C-alpha positions as CSV (number, residue, x, y, z in Angstrom):
1,M,0.2,-0.2,-0.1
2,K,3.1,2.4,0.9
3,K,4.7,1.5,-1.9
4,I,1.4,2.5,-4.2
5,F,0.8,5.5,-2.6
6,G,4.4,6.5,-3.2
7,T,4.4,5.7,-6.8
8,L,0.6,7.9,-7.2
9,L,2.2,10.7,-4.8
10,L,5.7,10.5,-7.3
11,I,3.3,10.7,-10.5
12,A,1.6,14.0,-9.1
13,A,4.4,15.4,-8.1
14,F,6.4,14.8,-12.2
15,V,2.6,15.9,-13.5
16,S,2.7,19.3,-11.2
17,L,6.1,20.2,-12.2
18,A,5.9,19.4,-15.9
19,A,2.4,21.0,-16.0
20,T,4.3,24.8,-14.8
21,S,7.1,24.9,-16.7
22,I,5.5,24.0,-20.1
23,S,5.2,28.1,-21.0
24,T,2.4,29.3,-22.9
25,P,2.8,31.9,-25.2
26,P,2.1,35.2,-25.3
27,P,-1.2,36.4,-25.7
28,M,-1.6,37.4,-29.7
29,H,-2.5,41.3,-30.3
30,S,-6.1,42.1,-31.2
31,L,-7.8,44.2,-33.0
32,E,-11.1,43.7,-31.8
33,G,-12.9,47.6,-30.9
34,T,-13.3,50.6,-33.0
35,W,-10.5,52.8,-34.4
36,E,-10.4,56.1,-36.0
37,L,-7.6,56.7,-38.8
38,Q,-5.0,59.5,-38.0
39,S,-2.8,59.0,-40.8
40,F,-1.4,57.7,-44.2
41,C,1.8,57.1,-45.3
42,N,3.7,56.1,-48.9
43,Y,6.7,54.4,-48.7
44,D,9.7,54.5,-50.9
45,S,12.6,51.4,-50.6
46,N,9.9,50.3,-47.3
47,E,10.8,53.7,-45.8
48,V,8.1,55.7,-45.0
49,A,8.0,59.0,-47.4
50,D,5.5,61.2,-46.2
51,T,2.8,61.4,-43.9
52,I,-0.1,62.3,-44.5
53,K,-2.9,63.9,-42.1
54,P,-6.8,63.9,-43.6
55,V,-7.8,67.2,-44.6
56,D,-10.7,68.5,-42.0
57,G,-14.1,67.3,-42.1
58,Y,-12.5,63.5,-43.4
59,R,-13.5,60.9,-41.1
60,Q,-12.7,57.3,-41.0
61,V,-14.1,54.7,-38.5
62,K,-13.0,50.1,-38.2
63,M,-15.2,48.4,-36.1
64,Y,-13.8,44.9,-35.5
65,Y,-15.8,42.6,-33.3
66,D,-16.2,38.7,-33.5
67,G,-14.4,37.9,-36.6
68,H,-16.5,41.2,-38.8
69,V,-15.3,44.6,-40.0
70,M,-17.2,47.9,-40.9
71,W,-15.9,50.7,-41.7
72,S,-17.4,53.6,-43.0
73,R,-15.9,57.6,-44.2
74,T,-16.7,60.3,-44.7
75,D,-14.6,63.2,-46.9
76,P,-15.7,66.8,-47.3
77,N,-14.5,66.9,-50.8
78,D,-17.1,64.1,-52.0
79,T,-20.9,64.0,-51.1
80,I,-20.8,60.5,-51.7
81,G,-19.9,58.3,-48.0
82,R,-18.7,55.2,-48.1
83,F,-18.6,52.1,-46.4
84,G,-18.1,48.7,-45.9
85,Y,-18.5,45.3,-43.9
86,G,-17.2,41.6,-44.6
87,Q,-15.1,39.4,-42.6
88,Y,-11.7,39.6,-41.0
89,Q,-8.9,37.6,-39.9
90,I,-5.4,38.6,-38.4
91,T,-2.3,36.7,-37.9
92,M,0.5,37.8,-35.6
93,D,1.8,40.0,-38.7
94,E,-1.0,40.1,-40.9
95,L,-4.9,41.2,-41.2
96,I,-6.7,39.8,-43.9
97,E,-10.3,41.2,-44.6
98,V,-12.8,40.3,-46.9
99,I,-15.4,42.4,-48.2
100,E,-18.8,41.2,-48.6
101,Y,-20.5,44.2,-49.7
102,G,-20.0,48.1,-49.8
103,D,-21.9,51.2,-51.1
104,Y,-22.7,51.2,-54.9
105,Y,-19.6,53.0,-55.8
106,F,-16.2,51.0,-53.6
107,M,-18.0,47.5,-55.2
108,E,-18.2,49.4,-58.3
109,N,-14.5,50.1,-57.8
110,L,-13.5,46.7,-56.6
111,G,-15.0,44.7,-59.2
112,S,-13.9,40.5,-57.9
113,N,-11.4,41.6,-55.7
114,R,-12.8,41.4,-52.5
115,E,-10.1,40.0,-50.7
116,F,-7.5,42.2,-48.9
117,R,-4.3,41.2,-47.1
118,F,-1.7,43.8,-45.1
119,E,1.0,43.4,-42.6
120,L,-0.5,44.1,-39.7
121,V,1.6,46.2,-37.0
122,V,0.0,46.5,-33.5
123,G,1.0,48.8,-30.8
124,D,0.0,50.7,-27.7
125,G,-3.8,51.7,-28.8
126,T,-2.8,51.7,-32.6
127,Y,-2.5,50.0,-35.7
128,S,-1.4,50.2,-38.9
129,Q,-2.1,48.7,-42.2
130,I,0.8,48.6,-44.2
131,T,0.2,47.7,-48.5
132,I,2.8,45.3,-49.6
133,D,3.2,45.3,-53.8
134,E,4.3,42.1,-56.0
135,E,8.0,42.8,-55.2
136,G,7.0,42.0,-50.7
137,K,7.6,46.3,-50.6
138,R,6.0,48.2,-48.4
139,T,4.0,50.7,-50.6
140,F,1.1,53.0,-47.9
141,S,-0.6,52.4,-45.2
142,E,-3.8,53.5,-43.2
143,N,-2.2,54.3,-39.1
144,Y,-5.1,54.1,-37.0
145,K,-5.6,55.0,-33.3
146,R,-8.3,52.9,-30.6
147,V,-11.3,55.0,-30.2
148,E,-11.6,54.4,-26.6
């Protein structure tokens, strides 16, 4: 009986030690919530060439929740508001959006291309979605700040 109890105690100690020594991966970032566009960047040779702030009255907001994305935009130089809705997923360094529908002009310009892949850079309360060209170089980004 003592031998069985000792063996069980040894097994329990081993399992306990193994469980505490297994490290859990760090939590992945999340885009869930509401984000407002702060700026655009153009790139040259993978470096920011210039940063452009939206004109007064221009607003673009994105909302991510449970695998869904919705965005809207108003531009004082354009009388037609813009919006889009679809699905999204993220990895450690990529944002993938698949647009299901949007305003008439947006959908007309999209054609059959409904999937957008961006390099994703997440900071403290910020994120950037960076367009990559066919050669793997950065070309353009939209930079957002979380709306609390």
